[in-house]
N, C-alpha and C positions, 0 to 999 in steps of 0.2 A: 504494500499500500504506500509506504514512504517512498519507494523507488518510483512508482507511478506518479506520485505527487511532485517529486523532484524533477522528473522528466517533463511534466506539464509546465512547471515553472520555467524550466530552461527553454522549452519550445515557445511559450508565450513571450518570454523576454526576447528571444531571437526574432519573433514576428514583429514585436514592437520596434526593434532596432533596424528593420528592413527600411531601405530608403523609399520605397514606393508604397508604404503602408497607407491605410485608409485615412488616418489622421492628417498626413501630409498631403494627400490627394484632395481632401476636402478643406484644407486651410486656405486655399486660394479661391474658393467659391464665395462670391459676394453675398452679403446679407440681403434679406428681402427689402430692407429700406434702401440699400444701395441700388438694387435692381429697379425699385420704383423710381428713384430720382434719375437713374439712367434713362429709363423709358420715357419719363416726362421731358427731360431735357432733349433727348433725341427726337421725340415727336415734335417738340416745339421748333427745334432746328430744321427738321424736314418741312414743317409747315412754312417757316419763313423762306426757305429756299424755293419751295413750291410757289409761294406767292411772288417771289422775285422773278421766277421764270414765266409764270403764267400771266401776271398782271403788269409787271413793269418791264419785262424784256421787249414786248411788242412796242412799247412807247419809250424805249430807251433813248431814242433820238430826241425826244421832247424833255424827258426827265431822267437822265442817267444817275442822278444822285439818289433817287428813290430806289432804283435797282440796286445800286452799290450798298446802300445802308441796309436794305432788307436782306440781301444776300450775305453781307458780312455778319449781320445779327444771327442768321441761320447757321453760318459756319461756327460762330462763337458758341452757340448752344450745342452744336454737335460735338465740338471739342470738350465743352463743359461736361457733356454726358459721359465721356470716357474718364474724366477726372472723378466723377461721381462713382463710376463702376470700379475703377482700379484703385481709387484713393489718390488724393492730391500729390503726395510725395512719391508714390510709385509711378504715377503717370508722368510727373515732371522729370523723374530720373530716366524713365523710358524715352521721353521725347528729347532729352538732352544727351542721350548716349551718342557715342562716336558715329555710328552709322545712321542714326535718325536725325542728328542735329541739322544737317543741311536742309532736309525736308521741312523740319519744324520751323527753322528760321525763315526759309523762303515763304512758307504758307503764312506764318504770323506777320512777316514783313509786308506781304501783299495785303493782308487784312488791315493792318495799321495804315498803310499807304492809301488804300481805298477810302477809309474813313477821313484821313487827313485831306486828301485832295477834294473830297466831296463836301465835307463840312467846314473846312477852314479856307481852302483856296477857291472853292466853288468853281472849279475848272471843269468844263464840259469834256474837253479832249482827254485830260488826265483821268477823269472819272471813268470814261470808257476804257481807256488803256489799263488802268488798275483793276477794273472789273474783269476784263479779259484775262489779265495776268492772274487774278485770284481764282477764276474758274479753272485755268490750267494748273495752278498750284494745288487747288483742291483735288483735281483728278490725279496729279502726280503723287500727292500725299496719300490719297486713298489707295493707289496702286502699290505704293511702298509698304503699306500695311498688309496688303494681300500676300498670303503665303506663296513664296516663290517669286514675288515681285511681278514684273511685267511678263516674264516667261510663264508664270503660273496663271496670270490673267489671260494671256493669249490661249493657253491650253484650255482653261475653263470656257472661254468664249467660243473656241472652235468646237469643243464637246457639246456645248449647249446648242450651237448653230446646227451641227450635224444631227443632233437628237430632234430638234424642231423640224428640220428638213425631212427626216425619216417619218415623222408623224404625219406630214402633209404629202408624203409619197414622192418626194423629189430626190 
């Protein structure tokens, strides 16, 4: 009996010390509150980006500042959602890592530039230019977060395209 108990204690201690145990696997799972804030911020960001593209992109010639501000707000909420999901210090450390820093600085620089030229300089041409740069920076930033980068994105896009084509018999 003591031998069996000793064996159970050793086995359970060994299982606890495994690097991939359940506790370490669940320690990175966000709380329900973090998921709620993530969802709210992400939905708000997507809403602002949707409004920017559907309402203000068609009239960008007349009001580029409205598109720029609405799109930048949407991007800010989307970035904020990841801060809520991962935690501020973890997300900031991730965004400032060596391989992520150029994407992060480029995207944040475009966001601040867009707000500055729209709200302070009131420049039509610069608002259009920075809005275009911000759209490109957002696309590049999103692709950089995609597993495998642009190669992974191309693979997924081609796989989805071929699946859709097969569904329609082409």
